[in-house]
N, C-alpha and C positions, 0 to 999 in steps of 0.2 A: 445521420441518425436523428430521429425525431425526439428532441429533448422535452417535448410537451406531454409525453405519455405519463400516466400515473407511475410513480416509482415502483409500485408493487407489480407492474406489468413489464418492467424493464430487466434486461440481463446485465449483470455486474460481474466483475472479476476482482477479487481482493488479491493484491500482489505485495510481496515483500522481497527485497533484495538484502542479502548479507554481503558486506563488502569489506575491503581492506581499510576503508576510511570513509569520511563523510563528504568528500569532494568528488563529484562525478567527473570533473575535468582531469583528475590525475589518479584517482583510486580505481580499484577493480572489483567487479562483482565476483563473489566466490560461491554464492548459492542463490537459486531462484526458488520461490515457493508461491503457489497461487491456489485460490479456492474460488470456483465459480458460484454465483448465486442466481437464482431465477426469482426475481422480485425479492420477497422476504423469506425465501427458502434456500438453505445451503445445499449445494450439490457436492457432497463429499466424495462421490464416485469419480468426479472430474478433477479432484485435487491433484496437484502435481508438484514435485520437488526435484531439483537436480543441482549437483555440484557443477561449478563452472571453472574451466581452466583460464586463469588470467592471461591477458595478452602482453603484459609488461612484467618485468622482474619485480618481485615483492619480498619483503622481509618475513622470515618464519614467524616472528612475534606478531606480525600483523594479522595472521590467520589462526594463531594458537588459541585465541579467545573463542573461536568457533569449534575447537576440538579437531582442527585440521592439520595436516602435514603437507609439506612440499610435494612428497611423492603422490599422495592421494589426489591433489589438485592437478598435478601434471598428467594423471591418467583420466581426468574428467573431460567431457566434451568442451570444445572451444566455443566462444561467443557466437562465431559464425554458424556453428552447427545448431545452436539453440534459437537463433534469431527467428527462423521461420515458424517454429512451434510457438514461440512467445507472441509473435505477431498474430498468429491464428487464434490464440487464446484471448486476444484483446479485440479482434476485429468485430465491429458491430456491438461492442459491449462497453459498459462504463467502468473505467478503472477506479478502484477504491484502494486508497493507501493512507497510512498515517504519516503525517508530514510528507505529503506527496511530492514536494519539490525534489526530494532525493531520488525517488523512483523515476520521476519525469526526466531528471537530468541524465540518469543512466540509460533510460529508454531512448532519449534523443541521440546519445552516442551510438546506440545500436541501430538507429534509423527506424525506430518504431514509434508511431504516434497514435495514442488512444483517441477514440471518438469523443470522449468526454471524461472528466476526472472529478471525483469526489474525495475530499480530504477529511478524514475522521477527526483530526486535530481541530480543524476549523469548524466542523459541525459541533464539537463539544464546546468550543468557545462561544459559538452562537447560542447554543442551548443555555449556557450559564450567563449570557449577557456580558461576556468578557471580550477583550481584544488581545491581540498579540503584544500590545504595549502595557496592558494592565494585569495580565495573567502571570502566575508563577510557572516557569517552565517545568519544574519537577512535578507539578500537579497534573500536567497534561502529557506526560510520556504515555506510551501505549500500555505499559504494565500498570501505571497509576490509574489510568482511566478504566482499565479492565477491572481492577480491584474495586474501584468506586461503583462501577455499574454491575458488579456481580458476575463478571465473565471470568471463567477459569483461565489461569495462566499456565500453559502447558510446558514451557521451557524457555530458556533464554538463548539468544544468538542462534536461532534455528529459523530459517525462512518459512518453512511450511507451518510451524507452530505460530509464528507471528502473523502469517497471512490468515490463519484460522481465527486468531484472536481479533485481528482487524475486522474480519467479516462479521464476527459476533458483536463487537463494539459498534460497528456500523448499524446493524439491525436494531440494537437497543436505542441508539441515538435517533435513527430514522423514525421509529415508532413513537418516541417521545416528542420529537419535533412535529410529527403529523398530528398527534393528540392535542398539541398546543396550538394547532392551526398555523404553524410556521411554514409548512411546506406540504406539497402534494405531488409535484412532478419531479422528473429528473432535472429539469431546468432550475427548479427551486433549490435542489441539492447543490448544483454547481454554483449557483449564486451564493448560497450560504458558505460554500467552500472558498469564497473570495475571488472567483474568476471574473465577476462583474465589478467589484468594488476596488480591485487592485491591492487588497490586503494579503492575498495569497503569498505564502512563502517568506513572510517577514519575521517569523518567530525565531 
């Protein structure tokens, strides 16, 4: 993928996983939500959400926060059945996620590697002139950022809602960073996301 193209000409996919926990090595994805973008335009017709059957045993209380039951998840498609569709949704596109280390960790377990990744958490820190060492964590959650940037919060613990919020937060941040002369290309976005500096994923 050519990372030197203007960001407004690039294809993106905002992705969110809902899971039984925050550790991709041991926890399980229970819902996938994604929203494609063509440059700075949302493609709501291409939005996608799906429950996922965990591959390992899980406690009912671990999924109750998502309004799920054991029976519902047991009837959902398995990871192996969704891997191809997810890989296709990311092929040739830039992944956009909030605290992308989590999504990247689960994608790695699924054997899916995005062409490039943009982290809205790191973009927000860059815009504010903050670092993962100086920022307050509660000020940079997805819902906190959305409220600050005027993006509607559609619901909690729902992958599609969070993917849509992530996509809209990304657009606000990208426009503001561009207006300030901080970025122009996809490569600029990936650098601001910490992939060059080594700061990525330390929050």
